[in-house]
C-alpha positions, 0 to 999 in steps of 0.5 A: 696413821689413820685411827687415833684413840684418845681416853678422856676424863675431862682433865686439862691433861686429857685435853692436852692429849686431845690437842696433840691427837688433833695435830696428828690427825690434821697431818695424817688425815686421821680419825680420833675416837675420843674414849670416856670411861663411865665409872659405875664402881660405886653401884651396890650389888644390893640395889634392884635392877630397875634402879641400877638401869635408871642410875646407869641411864642418868649417868650416861646422859650426864657423861654424854652432855659433858662429853659433848661440851668438852669436844667443843674446841677450836682445835678440833674444827678440822678434825673428824672426832667420834666420841665413845662411851664405856660403861665401866672403868677397866683399863684393859678396855682401852686396848679392847676398843683400840683392837676393835677399831684397828687403831694405830696409836693411843694418846694419853694425857698424864701428870705422872704418879709418885711415891706410894701411888706409883709403887702400889697403885700406879696411874691410869696411864701406866695401866694402859701402857701395860695392856696396850698392843698398839703404841701409846703416846703419853703427853705431859703438857700442852703441845703447840706442834709435833715437829719432833727433831730429836728422838731418844730411842731407849733399848736393851738390845734384846732379841725379843724386842726387835719386832717392837723396835722395827714397829717403833722405826716404822712409826717414827720414820715419817717424823723425819727427826734425828734418832739417838739410840741409847743403851743404859749400862746400870750397875744392878742390871747386868753391868757390861764391858764396852766390848760386851756392849759393842757386841750386843749392839752389832748383833742386834742391828744385824738382826734388825736390818741386816747391817750396823749402819744405825751404829753411828746413832748408838750411844752407850751411857753408865748410870745408876738406874736405867730410868735415870740414864735415859732421862739424863741422856734425853736432856743432854741432847735436847730430846723433845720425845722419848720412845721406849719398849715395854714388856707389858709385865703384869701381876707379880712379874710387874711387882717384882721386876717393875717396868722401865717404861712405866718409870720413864713415863712417870718421871719424864716431862717430855712426851713419851711414846711406848711400844709393847713387845 
């Protein structure tokens, strides 16, 4: 892990993300790219081109000053930080920057979203998770260390998720933590019998690594929803990190099918790391 993207909006939660990224950067000798999206959506199309340029320059200078002050943090003293400012607020742009920089990870702060906002709008973090092709680590609270000891890895044992699962294991391996693999058997999501779940897990692990050695770490949980099953299981094993795989559904498919990864990210208090199929 050598390059970490941290979207910054100057909030406490983006400060939490920056601190976590600093801990990761120190441990891995990595560079942080602090990314601020300058929101110019209020500009009117009826304004003259000259005035628009002047207005853009003004807000850019303002953002640069605020950004400079925001990055004056003690925990960044021993870390290389490169600030980046984009002039428009499109959340696919975060992934574009990550791709351009060949980044290994995006670290974001989030307080979640709920109710009307969650259903119709979604948080900024959700949008990044949906579009990002690199892993996204979501931080809910200030962290003083990254010594994760128990990681819950949620999976549906689908064949299409194997490449993402392999990437997940490779990313988590340096953490040297216990990995609890969980499959949630929910009544409205193709409920399966115990033999069916066993067969599903065996086939997945054989395709993943050519053996079923990890079966000892596999847990089958019954719950009303997949999200609730993941959260309840994480609490029961005292997890300090949840890893999920997302399909990155967009548009109508996302509206109809939803996203377990985004639901878990919204409602969990633990840090979440997501990997896109």
